[in-house]
DRENPA-3360 file (N, C-alpha, C; in nm, 2 decimals, always signed):
BEGIN
1 = MTLEIELL = +0.08/-0.12/+0.00/+0.00/+0.00/+0.00/+0.09/+0.13/+0.00 ~ +0.07/+0.21/-0.09/+0.15/+0.34/-0.10/+0.11/+0.44/+0.00 ~ +0.20/+0.53/+0.03/+0.18/+0.63/+0.13/+0.05/+0.72/+0.09 ~ +0.04/+0.75/-0.03/-0.08/+0.83/-0.07/-0.21/+0.76/-0.04 ~ -0.22/+0.63/-0.07/-0.34/+0.55/-0.04/-0.36/+0.54/+0.11 ~ -0.25/+0.52/+0.19/-0.27/+0.52/+0.34/-0.32/+0.65/+0.39 ~ -0.27/+0.76/+0.34/-0.32/+0.89/+0.38/-0.46/+0.92/+0.34 ~ -0.50/+0.87/+0.22/-0.64/+0.89/+0.18/-0.73/+0.80/+0.27;
9 = LAAFALAA = -0.69/+0.68/+0.30/-0.78/+0.60/+0.38/-0.79/+0.65/+0.53 ~ -0.67/+0.71/+0.57/-0.68/+0.77/+0.71/-0.77/+0.89/+0.71 ~ -0.77/+0.97/+0.61/-0.86/+1.09/+0.60/-1.00/+1.04/+0.60 ~ -1.03/+0.94/+0.52/-1.17/+0.88/+0.52/-1.21/+0.83/+0.65 ~ -1.12/+0.76/+0.72/-1.15/+0.71/+0.86/-1.19/+0.82/+0.95 ~ -1.11/+0.93/+0.95/-1.13/+1.04/+1.04/-1.26/+1.12/+1.00 ~ -1.28/+1.14/+0.87/-1.40/+1.20/+0.83/-1.53/+1.12/+0.86 ~ -1.52/+0.99/+0.85/-1.63/+0.91/+0.89/-1.66/+0.91/+1.04;
17 = GGILKGAT = -1.55/+0.92/+1.11/-1.57/+0.93/+1.26/-1.63/+1.07/+1.30 ~ -1.59/+1.17/+1.23/-1.64/+1.30/+1.25/-1.79/+1.31/+1.22 ~ -1.83/+1.25/+1.11/-1.97/+1.25/+1.07/-2.05/+1.17/+1.17 ~ -2.00/+1.06/+1.22/-2.07/+0.99/+1.32/-2.09/+1.07/+1.45 ~ -1.98/+1.14/+1.49/-1.99/+1.22/+1.61/-2.09/+1.33/+1.59 ~ -2.09/+1.39/+1.48/-2.18/+1.50/+1.45/-2.32/+1.46/+1.45 ~ -2.35/+1.34/+1.40/-2.48/+1.29/+1.39/-2.54/+1.24/+1.53 ~ -2.45/+1.18/+1.61/-2.50/+1.11/+1.73/-2.45/+1.17/+1.86;
25 = GAGAPVLA = -2.35/+1.26/+1.85/-2.29/+1.31/+1.98/-2.18/+1.23/+2.04 ~ -2.16/+1.11/+1.98/-2.05/+1.03/+2.03/-2.01/+0.93/+1.92 ~ -1.90/+0.86/+1.94/-1.87/+0.75/+1.85/-1.76/+0.77/+1.75 ~ -1.69/+0.89/+1.75/-1.58/+0.91/+1.65/-1.48/+0.80/+1.66 ~ -1.43/+0.76/+1.78/-1.33/+0.65/+1.79/-1.39/+0.51/+1.74 ~ -1.52/+0.49/+1.75/-1.57/+0.36/+1.71/-1.54/+0.34/+1.56 ~ -1.55/+0.44/+1.48/-1.51/+0.42/+1.34/-1.37/+0.45/+1.31 ~ -1.31/+0.55/+1.36/-1.18/+0.59/+1.33/-1.07/+0.50/+1.38;
33 = VPMLALIF = -1.08/+0.46/+1.51/-0.97/+0.37/+1.57/-0.95/+0.24/+1.49 ~ -1.06/+0.16/+1.47/-1.03/+0.03/+1.40/-0.98/+0.05/+1.26 ~ -1.03/+0.15/+1.19/-0.98/+0.18/+1.05/-0.84/+0.22/+1.05 ~ -0.80/+0.31/+1.14/-0.66/+0.35/+1.15/-0.57/+0.24/+1.20 ~ -0.62/+0.16/+1.29/-0.54/+0.04/+1.34/-0.51/-0.05/+1.23 ~ -0.60/-0.07/+1.13/-0.58/-0.16/+1.02/-0.47/-0.10/+0.93 ~ -0.47/+0.03/+0.91/-0.38/+0.10/+0.82/-0.24/+0.11/+0.88 ~ -0.23/+0.15/+1.01/-0.11/+0.17/+1.08/-0.10/+0.06/+1.19;
41 = DVRYAVAL = -0.12/+0.10/+1.32/-0.13/+0.00/+1.43/-0.22/+0.06/+1.54 ~ -0.25/-0.02/+1.64/-0.34/+0.02/+1.74/-0.28/+0.14/+1.82 ~ -0.15/+0.13/+1.86/-0.09/+0.23/+1.94/-0.10/+0.37/+1.87 ~ -0.07/+0.37/+1.74/-0.07/+0.50/+1.67/-0.22/+0.55/+1.67 ~ -0.31/+0.46/+1.64/-0.45/+0.50/+1.63/-0.50/+0.56/+1.76 ~ -0.47/+0.50/+1.87/-0.52/+0.55/+2.00/-0.45/+0.68/+2.03 ~ -0.32/+0.69/+2.01/-0.24/+0.81/+2.04/-0.28/+0.93/+1.95 ~ -0.31/+0.90/+1.83/-0.35/+1.01/+1.73/-0.47/+1.08/+1.78;
49 = LVVPNLVT = -0.57/+1.00/+1.84/-0.70/+1.06/+1.86/-0.71/+1.12/+2.01 ~ -0.61/+1.10/+2.09/-0.63/+1.14/+2.23/-0.65/+1.29/+2.25 ~ -0.57/+1.37/+2.17/-0.59/+1.52/+2.18/-0.72/+1.57/+2.11 ~ -0.75/+1.52/+1.99/-0.87/+1.55/+1.92/-0.99/+1.51/+2.01 ~ -0.99/+1.40/+2.08/-1.10/+1.36/+2.17/-1.12/+1.46/+2.28 ~ -1.01/+1.51/+2.33/-1.02/+1.61/+2.44/-1.08/+1.74/+2.39 ~ -1.04/+1.79/+2.27/-1.09/+1.91/+2.22/-1.24/+1.90/+2.18 ~ -1.27/+1.80/+2.10/-1.41/+1.79/+2.05/-1.51/+1.76/+2.17;
57 = NFWQWWQF = -1.47/+1.69/+2.27/-1.56/+1.66/+2.38/-1.57/+1.78/+2.47 ~ -1.47/+1.86/+2.48/-1.48/+1.98/+2.56/-1.58/+2.07/+2.49 ~ -1.57/+2.08/+2.36/-1.67/+2.16/+2.28/-1.81/+2.12/+2.31 ~ -1.83/+1.98/+2.30/-1.97/+1.94/+2.32/-2.02/+1.95/+2.46 ~ -1.93/+1.93/+2.56/-1.96/+1.95/+2.70/-2.00/+2.10/+2.72 ~ -1.93/+2.19/+2.66/-1.96/+2.33/+2.68/-2.10/+2.37/+2.63 ~ -2.13/+2.31/+2.51/-2.26/+2.33/+2.45/-2.38/+2.28/+2.54 ~ -2.36/+2.17/+2.60/-2.47/+2.11/+2.68/-2.44/+2.10/+2.83;
65 = RDKIVSRG = -2.35/+2.18/+2.88/-2.31/+2.17/+3.02/-2.43/+2.19/+3.12 ~ -2.53/+2.27/+3.08/-2.64/+2.29/+3.17/-2.74/+2.18/+3.17 ~ -2.72/+2.08/+3.09/-2.82/+1.97/+3.08/-2.78/+1.85/+3.17 ~ -2.67/+1.86/+3.24/-2.63/+1.75/+3.33/-2.73/+1.74/+3.44 ~ -2.78/+1.62/+3.47/-2.89/+1.60/+3.57/-2.84/+1.54/+3.70 ~ -2.73/+1.46/+3.69/-2.67/+1.40/+3.81/-2.52/+1.42/+3.82 ~ -2.48/+1.52/+3.89/-2.33/+1.54/+3.90/-2.26/+1.43/+3.97 ~ -2.33/+1.36/+4.06/-2.27/+1.25/+4.13/-2.24/+1.13/+4.03;
73 = LVLRFAGG = -2.33/+1.10/+3.94/-2.31/+1.00/+3.84/-2.20/+1.04/+3.75 ~ -2.20/+1.16/+3.70/-2.10/+1.21/+3.61/-1.96/+1.20/+3.67 ~ -1.95/+1.24/+3.79/-1.81/+1.24/+3.86/-1.76/+1.10/+3.88 ~ -1.85/+1.01/+3.93/-1.81/+0.87/+3.95/-1.78/+0.81/+3.82 ~ -1.86/+0.83/+3.72/-1.84/+0.77/+3.59/-1.71/+0.82/+3.52 ~ -1.69/+0.95/+3.53/-1.57/+1.00/+3.47/-1.44/+0.97/+3.55 ~ -1.46/+0.97/+3.68/-1.34/+0.93/+3.77/-1.30/+0.79/+3.74 ~ -1.40/+0.70/+3.73/-1.37/+0.56/+3.70/-1.30/+0.55/+3.56;
81 = GALGALIG = -1.35/+0.63/+3.47/-1.29/+0.63/+3.33/-1.14/+0.67/+3.33 ~ -1.11/+0.78/+3.41/-0.98/+0.83/+3.42/-0.88/+0.72/+3.48 ~ -0.92/+0.66/+3.58/-0.84/+0.55/+3.64/-0.82/+0.44/+3.54 ~ -0.93/+0.40/+3.48/-0.93/+0.29/+3.38/-0.84/+0.32/+3.26 ~ -0.84/+0.45/+3.22/-0.76/+0.49/+3.11/-0.61/+0.48/+3.14 ~ -0.58/+0.51/+3.26/-0.44/+0.49/+3.31/-0.39/+0.35/+3.30 ~ -0.48/+0.26/+3.35/-0.45/+0.11/+3.35/-0.44/+0.07/+3.20 ~ -0.54/+0.11/+3.12/-0.54/+0.07/+2.98/-0.42/+0.12/+2.90;
89 = SFMLAYAP = -0.36/+0.23/+2.94/-0.25/+0.29/+2.87/-0.13/+0.20/+2.89 ~ -0.11/+0.14/+3.01/+0.00/+0.05/+3.03/-0.02/-0.08/+2.95 ~ -0.15/-0.12/+2.94/-0.18/-0.24/+2.86/-0.14/-0.21/+2.71 ~ -0.18/-0.09/+2.67/-0.15/-0.05/+2.53/+0.00/-0.06/+2.50 ~ +0.08/-0.01/+2.60/+0.23/+0.00/+2.58/+0.29/-0.14/+2.58 ~ +0.24/-0.23/+2.66/+0.32/-0.36/+2.68/+0.25/-0.48/+2.61 ~ +0.13/-0.47/+2.58/+0.06/-0.59/+2.51/+0.11/-0.61/+2.37 ~ +0.12/-0.73/+2.32/+0.16/-0.75/+2.18/+0.06/-0.68/+2.08;
97 = QDALLMGV = +0.11/-0.64/+1.97/+0.03/-0.57/+1.87/-0.09/-0.65/+1.82 ~ -0.06/-0.78/+1.79/-0.16/-0.87/+1.74/-0.28/-0.89/+1.84 ~ -0.24/-0.89/+1.97/-0.34/-0.91/+2.07/-0.42/-0.78/+2.08 ~ -0.36/-0.66/+2.07/-0.43/-0.54/+2.07/-0.53/-0.53/+1.96 ~ -0.48/-0.56/+1.84/-0.57/-0.56/+1.72/-0.69/-0.65/+1.73 ~ -0.66/-0.77/+1.78/-0.77/-0.87/+1.80/-0.87/-0.81/+1.91 ~ -0.81/-0.74/+2.01/-0.90/-0.68/+2.11/-0.99/-0.58/+2.05 ~ -0.94/-0.50/+1.96/-1.02/-0.40/+1.89/-1.14/-0.47/+1.81;
105 = GVMLIAYI = -1.10/-0.58/+1.74/-1.21/-0.66/+1.67/-1.31/-0.71/+1.76 ~ -1.27/-0.76/+1.88/-1.37/-0.82/+1.97/-1.46/-0.71/+2.03 ~ -1.40/-0.59/+2.06/-1.48/-0.48/+2.11/-1.58/-0.43/+2.01 ~ -1.54/-0.43/+1.88/-1.64/-0.40/+1.77/-1.75/-0.49/+1.77 ~ -1.72/-0.62/+1.78/-1.83/-0.72/+1.78/-1.92/-0.70/+1.90 ~ -1.86/-0.67/+2.01/-1.95/-0.65/+2.13/-2.04/-0.53/+2.11 ~ -1.98/-0.42/+2.05/-2.06/-0.30/+2.03/-2.17/-0.33/+1.93 ~ -2.14/-0.40/+1.82/-2.25/-0.43/+1.73/-2.36/-0.51/+1.79;
113 = AFRLVHTN = -2.32/-0.61/+1.87/-2.41/-0.70/+1.94/-2.51/-0.61/+2.03 ~ -2.45/-0.52/+2.10/-2.53/-0.43/+2.18/-2.63/-0.35/+2.10 ~ -2.58/-0.29/+1.99/-2.67/-0.21/+1.91/-2.78/-0.29/+1.84 ~ -2.76/-0.42/+1.82/-2.86/-0.51/+1.76/-2.96/-0.56/+1.86 ~ -2.93/-0.56/+1.99/-3.02/-0.61/+2.09/-3.12/-0.50/+2.13 ~ -3.24/-0.51/+2.10/-3.34/-0.40/+2.14/-3.41/-0.44/+2.27 ~ -3.39/-0.36/+2.37/-3.46/-0.39/+2.49/-3.50/-0.26/+2.56 ~ -3.61/-0.27/+2.63/-3.66/-0.15/+2.71/-3.61/-0.15/+2.85;
121 = WSLPSKLA = -3.52/-0.25/+2.89/-3.47/-0.25/+3.02/-3.38/-0.13/+3.05 ~ -3.40/-0.08/+3.17/-3.31/+0.03/+3.21/-3.28/+0.02/+3.36 ~ -3.17/+0.09/+3.40/-3.13/+0.09/+3.54/-3.20/+0.20/+3.61 ~ -3.26/+0.16/+3.73/-3.31/+0.27/+3.82/-3.20/+0.37/+3.86 ~ -3.24/+0.49/+3.89/-3.14/+0.59/+3.91/-3.04/+0.56/+4.02 ~ -3.09/+0.49/+4.13/-3.00/+0.46/+4.24/-2.90/+0.35/+4.20 ~ -2.94/+0.26/+4.12/-2.85/+0.15/+4.07/-2.75/+0.21/+3.97 ~ -2.80/+0.30/+3.89/-2.71/+0.37/+3.79/-2.60/+0.44/+3.86;
129 = LRFSGPAG = -2.64/+0.51/+3.97/-2.54/+0.59/+4.05/-2.44/+0.49/+4.11 ~ -2.49/+0.38/+4.16/-2.40/+0.28/+4.23/-2.30/+0.22/+4.13 ~ -2.35/+0.19/+4.01/-2.26/+0.12/+3.91/-2.19/+0.21/+3.82 ~ -2.20/+0.34/+3.84/-2.14/+0.44/+3.75/-1.99/+0.43/+3.76 ~ -1.93/+0.41/+3.88/-1.79/+0.40/+3.89/-1.73/+0.28/+3.83 ~ -1.78/+0.16/+3.86/-1.73/+0.04/+3.79/-1.75/+0.04/+3.64 ~ -1.86/+0.10/+3.59/-1.88/+0.10/+3.45/-1.78/+0.20/+3.38 ~ -1.75/+0.31/+3.45/-1.65/+0.40/+3.40/-1.51/+0.34/+3.40;
137 = LLGGILQG = -1.48/+0.27/+3.51/-1.35/+0.20/+3.51/-1.33/+0.10/+3.40 ~ -1.43/+0.02/+3.37/-1.42/-0.08/+3.26/-1.41/-0.01/+3.13 ~ -1.50/+0.10/+3.11/-1.49/+0.18/+2.99/-1.35/+0.24/+2.97 ~ -1.29/+0.29/+3.08/-1.16/+0.35/+3.07/-1.05/+0.26/+3.03 ~ -1.06/+0.13/+3.09/-0.96/+0.03/+3.05/-0.97/+0.00/+2.91 ~ -1.09/-0.02/+2.86/-1.11/-0.05/+2.71/-1.06/+0.06/+2.63 ~ -1.09/+0.19/+2.67/-1.05/+0.30/+2.59/-0.89/+0.31/+2.59 ~ -0.83/+0.30/+2.70/-0.69/+0.31/+2.71/-0.62/+0.20/+2.63;
145 = ASGLSAPA = -0.67/+0.08/+2.64/-0.60/-0.04/+2.58/-0.63/-0.05/+2.43 ~ -0.75/-0.01/+2.39/-0.80/-0.04/+2.25/-0.85/+0.08/+2.18 ~ -0.88/+0.19/+2.25/-0.94/+0.31/+2.19/-1.09/+0.30/+2.18 ~ -1.15/+0.19/+2.23/-1.29/+0.17/+2.21/-1.36/+0.14/+2.35 ~ -1.42/+0.24/+2.41/-1.49/+0.22/+2.53/-1.64/+0.19/+2.52 ~ -1.69/+0.21/+2.39/-1.83/+0.20/+2.37/-1.90/+0.08/+2.43 ~ -1.85/-0.04/+2.42/-1.92/-0.16/+2.47/-1.95/-0.14/+2.62 ~ -1.87/-0.07/+2.69/-1.90/-0.04/+2.84/-1.97/+0.09/+2.86;
153 = SITFLNAA = -1.91/+0.20/+2.80/-1.96/+0.33/+2.83/-2.10/+0.36/+2.77 ~ -2.12/+0.34/+2.65/-2.24/+0.37/+2.58/-2.35/+0.27/+2.63 ~ -2.31/+0.14/+2.65/-2.41/+0.05/+2.70/-2.46/+0.10/+2.84 ~ -2.37/+0.14/+2.93/-2.42/+0.18/+3.06/-2.51/+0.31/+3.05 ~ -2.47/+0.41/+2.97/-2.55/+0.53/+2.96/-2.68/+0.51/+2.90 ~ -2.69/+0.42/+2.80/-2.82/+0.38/+2.75/-2.90/+0.31/+2.85 ~ -2.84/+0.22/+2.93/-2.92/+0.15/+3.03/-2.97/+0.25/+3.14 ~ -2.89/+0.36/+3.16/-2.93/+0.46/+3.26/-3.04/+0.55/+3.21;
161 = GLERQQFI = -3.08/+0.53/+3.09/-3.20/+0.60/+3.03/-3.18/+0.75/+3.01 ~ -3.05/+0.79/+2.98/-3.03/+0.94/+2.96/-3.08/+0.98/+2.83 ~ -3.15/+1.09/+2.82/-3.19/+1.15/+2.69/-3.07/+1.21/+2.62 ~ -3.08/+1.24/+2.49/-2.97/+1.29/+2.41/-2.90/+1.41/+2.48 ~ -2.97/+1.51/+2.52/-2.91/+1.63/+2.57/-2.85/+1.60/+2.71 ~ -2.89/+1.50/+2.78/-2.82/+1.46/+2.90/-2.70/+1.37/+2.87 ~ -2.72/+1.28/+2.77/-2.61/+1.19/+2.73/-2.49/+1.26/+2.69 ~ -2.50/+1.36/+2.60/-2.39/+1.43/+2.54/-2.29/+1.49/+2.64;
169 = PTISVFFM = -2.34/+1.57/+2.74/-2.24/+1.62/+2.84/-2.18/+1.52/+2.93 ~ -2.26/+1.41/+2.96/-2.21/+1.31/+3.05/-2.09/+1.23/+2.98 ~ -2.12/+1.19/+2.85/-2.01/+1.11/+2.78/-1.89/+1.20/+2.75 ~ -1.92/+1.33/+2.73/-1.81/+1.43/+2.70/-1.72/+1.44/+2.82 ~ -1.77/+1.46/+2.94/-1.69/+1.47/+3.06/-1.61/+1.34/+3.08 ~ -1.67/+1.22/+3.05/-1.61/+1.09/+3.06/-1.48/+1.09/+2.97 ~ -1.50/+1.13/+2.84/-1.39/+1.13/+2.74/-1.29/+1.23/+2.78 ~ -1.33/+1.35/+2.82/-1.23/+1.45/+2.86/-1.14/+1.40/+2.97;
177 = MMSVMQIP = -1.20/+1.34/+3.08/-1.12/+1.29/+3.19/-1.02/+1.18/+3.15 ~ -1.07/+1.09/+3.06/-0.98/+0.99/+3.01/-0.86/+1.05/+2.93 ~ -0.89/+1.15/+2.85/-0.79/+1.21/+2.76/-0.69/+1.28/+2.85 ~ -0.74/+1.35/+2.96/-0.65/+1.42/+3.05/-0.55/+1.32/+3.11 ~ -0.60/+1.20/+3.14/-0.51/+1.10/+3.20/-0.42/+1.03/+3.10 ~ -0.48/+1.01/+2.98/-0.40/+0.94/+2.87/-0.28/+1.03/+2.82 ~ -0.30/+1.15/+2.80/-0.20/+1.24/+2.74/-0.06/+1.23/+2.81 ~ -0.06/+1.25/+2.94/+0.08/+1.24/+3.01/+0.12/+1.09/+3.02;
185 = ALAGLGIL = +0.02/+1.00/+3.03/+0.06/+0.86/+3.04/+0.12/+0.81/+2.91 ~ +0.06/+0.84/+2.80/+0.11/+0.79/+2.67/+0.24/+0.87/+2.64 ~ +0.25/+0.99/+2.68/+0.38/+1.06/+2.65/+0.49/+1.00/+2.73 ~ +0.47/+0.97/+2.86/+0.57/+0.91/+2.94/+0.61/+0.77/+2.90 ~ +0.52/+0.70/+2.84/+0.54/+0.57/+2.79/+0.61/+0.57/+2.65 ~ +0.62/+0.69/+2.59/+0.69/+0.70/+2.46/+0.60/+0.68/+2.34 ~ +0.46/+0.67/+2.37/+0.37/+0.64/+2.26/+0.32/+0.77/+2.19 ~ +0.30/+0.87/+2.27/+0.25/+1.00/+2.22/+0.37/+1.09/+2.20;
193 = TGKILLHG = +0.41/+1.10/+2.08/+0.53/+1.18/+2.04/+0.49/+1.31/+1.98 ~ +0.59/+1.40/+1.96/+0.57/+1.53/+1.90/+0.51/+1.51/+1.76 ~ +0.56/+1.41/+1.68/+0.51/+1.38/+1.55/+0.37/+1.34/+1.55 ~ +0.33/+1.26/+1.65/+0.19/+1.21/+1.65/+0.10/+1.33/+1.70 ~ +0.15/+1.42/+1.79/+0.07/+1.54/+1.82/+0.04/+1.62/+1.70 ~ +0.14/+1.64/+1.61/+0.12/+1.71/+1.49/+0.01/+1.64/+1.40 ~ +0.03/+1.51/+1.39/-0.07/+1.44/+1.31/-0.21/+1.45/+1.38 ~ -0.21/+1.46/+1.51/-0.34/+1.47/+1.58/-0.41/+1.61/+1.56;
201 = ALALAVLL = -0.32/+1.71/+1.54/-0.38/+1.84/+1.51/-0.45/+1.84/+1.37 ~ -0.38/+1.77/+1.27/-0.44/+1.75/+1.14/-0.57/+1.67/+1.15 ~ -0.57/+1.56/+1.23/-0.69/+1.48/+1.25/-0.80/+1.56/+1.31 ~ -0.77/+1.65/+1.41/-0.87/+1.74/+1.47/-0.94/+1.82/+1.36 ~ -0.86/+1.88/+1.27/-0.92/+1.96/+1.17/-1.02/+1.88/+1.08 ~ -0.98/+1.76/+1.05/-1.07/+1.67/+0.97/-1.20/+1.64/+1.04 ~ -1.19/+1.61/+1.17/-1.30/+1.58/+1.25/-1.40/+1.70/+1.26 ~ -1.34/+1.82/+1.29/-1.42/+1.94/+1.30/-1.49/+1.97/+1.17;
209 = AAMPVGNQ = -1.42/+1.95/+1.06/-1.48/+1.98/+0.93/-1.60/+1.88/+0.90 ~ -1.59/+1.75/+0.95/-1.68/+1.65/+0.91/-1.81/+1.65/+1.01 ~ -1.79/+1.70/+1.13/-1.90/+1.70/+1.23/-2.03/+1.77/+1.18 ~ -2.01/+1.89/+1.12/-2.14/+1.95/+1.07/-2.21/+1.87/+0.96 ~ -2.13/+1.79/+0.88/-2.20/+1.70/+0.78/-2.28/+1.60/+0.85 ~ -2.23/+1.55/+0.97/-2.31/+1.46/+1.04/-2.44/+1.52/+1.10 ~ -2.43/+1.64/+1.14/-2.55/+1.72/+1.19/-2.65/+1.73/+1.08 ~ -2.61/+1.76/+0.96/-2.71/+1.77/+0.85/-2.77/+1.63/+0.81;
217 = LARHVKKE = -2.68/+1.53/+0.81/-2.73/+1.40/+0.78/-2.84/+1.35/+0.88 ~ -2.81/+1.39/+1.01/-2.91/+1.35/+1.11/-3.05/+1.41/+1.09 ~ -3.05/+1.52/+1.02/-3.18/+1.59/+1.00/-3.25/+1.54/+0.88 ~ -3.18/+1.48/+0.78/-3.24/+1.44/+0.66/-3.24/+1.29/+0.63 ~ -3.16/+1.21/+0.70/-3.16/+1.07/+0.69/-3.22/+1.00/+0.81 ~ -3.31/+0.91/+0.79/-3.37/+0.84/+0.91/-3.26/+0.78/+1.00 ~ -3.28/+0.79/+1.13/-3.18/+0.73/+1.22/-3.16/+0.58/+1.20 ~ -3.27/+0.51/+1.17/-3.26/+0.37/+1.15/-3.17/+0.34/+1.03;
225 = TFDRIILA = -3.18/+0.41/+0.92/-3.10/+0.40/+0.80/-2.96/+0.43/+0.83 ~ -2.93/+0.54/+0.90/-2.80/+0.58/+0.93/-2.73/+0.47/+1.02 ~ -2.80/+0.42/+1.12/-2.75/+0.31/+1.21/-2.71/+0.19/+1.13 ~ -2.80/+0.15/+1.03/-2.77/+0.03/+0.96/-2.64/+0.04/+0.88 ~ -2.62/+0.16/+0.82/-2.50/+0.18/+0.74/-2.38/+0.17/+0.82 ~ -2.39/+0.24/+0.94/-2.27/+0.24/+1.03/-2.24/+0.10/+1.08 ~ -2.35/+0.02/+1.12/-2.32/-0.11/+1.17/-2.27/-0.20/+1.06 ~ -2.32/-0.19/+0.94/-2.26/-0.27/+0.83/-2.11/-0.24/+0.81;
233 = LLALIAAK = -2.08/-0.11/+0.81/-1.94/-0.07/+0.80/-1.85/-0.13/+0.91 ~ -1.90/-0.12/+1.03/-1.83/-0.17/+1.15/-1.81/-0.32/+1.14 ~ -1.92/-0.39/+1.09/-1.91/-0.54/+1.08/-1.80/-0.58/+0.98 ~ -1.79/-0.50/+0.87/-1.69/-0.53/+0.77/-1.55/-0.51/+0.83 ~ -1.53/-0.40/+0.90/-1.40/-0.37/+0.97/-1.37/-0.48/+1.07 ~ -1.47/-0.52/+1.15/-1.44/-0.62/+1.25/-1.40/-0.76/+1.18 ~ -1.47/-0.79/+1.07/-1.44/-0.91/+1.00/-1.30/-0.91/+0.95 ~ -1.26/-0.80/+0.89/-1.12/-0.78/+0.84/-1.02/-0.79/+0.95;
241 = ILVTPFF = -1.05/-0.73/+1.07/-0.95/-0.74/+1.18/-0.93/-0.88/+1.23 ~ -1.05/-0.95/+1.24/-1.04/-1.08/+1.30/-0.99/-1.19/+1.21 ~ -1.01/-1.17/+1.08/-0.97/-1.27/+0.98/-0.82/-1.25/+0.94 ~ -0.77/-1.13/+0.94/-0.64/-1.10/+0.89/-0.53/-1.18/+0.95 ~ -0.52/-1.21/+1.08/-0.41/-1.28/+1.14/-0.40/-1.43/+1.09 ~ -0.51/-1.48/+1.03/-0.50/-1.62/+0.98/-0.47/-1.63/+0.84 ~ -0.43/-1.52/+0.77/-0.40/-1.53/+0.63/-0.27/-1.45/+0.60;
% end
């Protein structure tokens, strides 16, 4: 694969992630990390997005900061995520690349399975508060080690029954706290370098340019149709990740 093709695919991965984030308020890493991991490697994909995650989620938190309904839940959830991200960063640094890539594939399958299971079950508010810390911890470990916290974080917040305007600032604080922990940890471990920071600035520009496109699509394309397209794309990526080591 030539450098030009790699750059083109990377730009597509970031743009797709930005569109998803603009349409749903979350999920840029769900598309961008596995695609970038296939082109380059998992460590690069996670490190590349850590600063863009901080900036884009700060922006969304600022827009919806007055919609937070449970500060206790947010603080426990985000605090657990920060601790988990630190643990996951060490896993990212020392685990074999093949194992990390397979982990990304498994996390994608788990996320797809969650999205396909339709249920009206939800956590009562007291239980949601009680489990917010452990759920954040698990999500942080997954984010730090694979760049994908969605199977834990989005699953938990959906079970907690948060509406979109409550969901966005809650998940934004969660991602911000993880990024604040990941940046010094990955830099200290030698994963986040000056070169990757520069690449991250370019990635941020692509994400910010694509997010308004997602906003427009959300207004004109049925949510069900958009979800099916995203899930089909994720399934193809997961299949590619899980099959590649055997060929």
